[in-house]
C-alpha positions in Angstrom: -68.1 164.1 -112.1 -67.9 160.4 -113.0 -65.5 158.3 -110.9 -63.4 157.4 -114.0 -62.7 161.1 -114.6 -61.7 161.6 -111.0 -59.3 158.6 -111.2 -57.8 160.0 -114.4 -57.1 163.4 -112.8 -55.5 161.8 -109.7 -53.4 159.5 -111.9 -52.2 162.5 -113.9 -51.2 164.4 -110.8 -49.4 161.4 -109.2 -46.3 162.2 -111.2 -44.0 164.8 -109.6 -43.3 166.6 -112.8 -46.9 166.9 -113.8 -47.8 168.1 -110.3 -45.1 170.8 -110.7 -46.4 171.7 -114.1 -49.9 172.2 -112.7 -48.5 174.4 -109.9 -47.0 176.5 -112.6 -50.2 176.6 -114.7 -52.2 177.7 -111.6 -50.3 181.0 -111.8 -50.4 181.7 -115.5 -50.3 180.4 -119.0 -46.9 179.0 -119.9 -45.0 177.8 -123.0 -43.1 174.5 -123.5 -39.7 176.3 -123.4 -40.5 177.7 -120.0 -41.6 174.3 -118.6 -38.4 172.8 -120.0 -36.3 175.4 -118.3 -38.1 175.3 -114.9 -38.2 171.5 -114.7 -34.9 170.8 -116.5 -36.4 168.2 -118.8 -36.4 167.8 -122.6 -39.2 168.8 -124.9 -40.3 165.2 -125.6 -40.9 164.6 -121.8 -42.8 167.9 -121.5 -45.0 166.9 -124.5 -45.7 163.5 -122.9 -46.6 165.1 -119.5 -48.8 167.7 -121.2 -50.7 165.0 -123.2 -51.5 163.2 -119.9 -52.7 166.5 -118.3 -54.8 167.4 -121.4 -56.3 163.9 -121.5 -57.3 164.3 -117.8 -59.0 167.6 -118.8 -57.0 169.8 -116.5 -54.8 171.4 -119.1 -55.3 172.7 -122.7 -53.1 174.1 -125.4 -53.6 177.2 -127.6 -51.5 178.1 -130.6 -50.3 181.6 -130.7 -48.4 181.9 -134.0 -45.5 179.5 -133.7 -45.9 179.0 -130.0 -48.0 176.5 -128.1 -49.2 178.0 -124.8 -50.6 175.8 -122.1 -53.2 176.8 -119.5 -55.8 175.4 -117.2 -59.2 175.3 -119.1 -61.8 177.6 -117.7 -64.1 174.7 -117.0 -61.4 173.0 -114.8 -60.2 176.1 -112.9 -62.5 175.6 -109.9 -61.6 171.9 -109.7 -57.8 172.6 -109.9 -58.0 175.3 -107.3 -60.0 173.0 -105.1 -57.4 170.2 -105.4 -54.6 172.5 -104.5 -56.4 174.5 -101.8 -55.5 172.1 -99.0 -52.2 170.4 -98.5 -50.4 172.2 -101.4 -51.7 175.6 -100.6 -49.1 178.3 -101.2 -47.6 179.7 -98.1 
């Protein structure tokens, strides 16, 4: 993986809310309304955070009818699990 991609991923994860979103996405797909509820932030902030995570290649969105569902892309699952396997491992 090119260094610029690695830097983009680490920058994306440097924000506490985006880190929390990724911890949620590790478990399952999730919609915007659920992220808003869990984090206690407005929709526009969630959209901004999700754009940064998508641009870093560690999140993607899928439209299901009127809903936008977010998930970790298949190609990034191993990378995301590897990043969280150490210090942020679930206990």
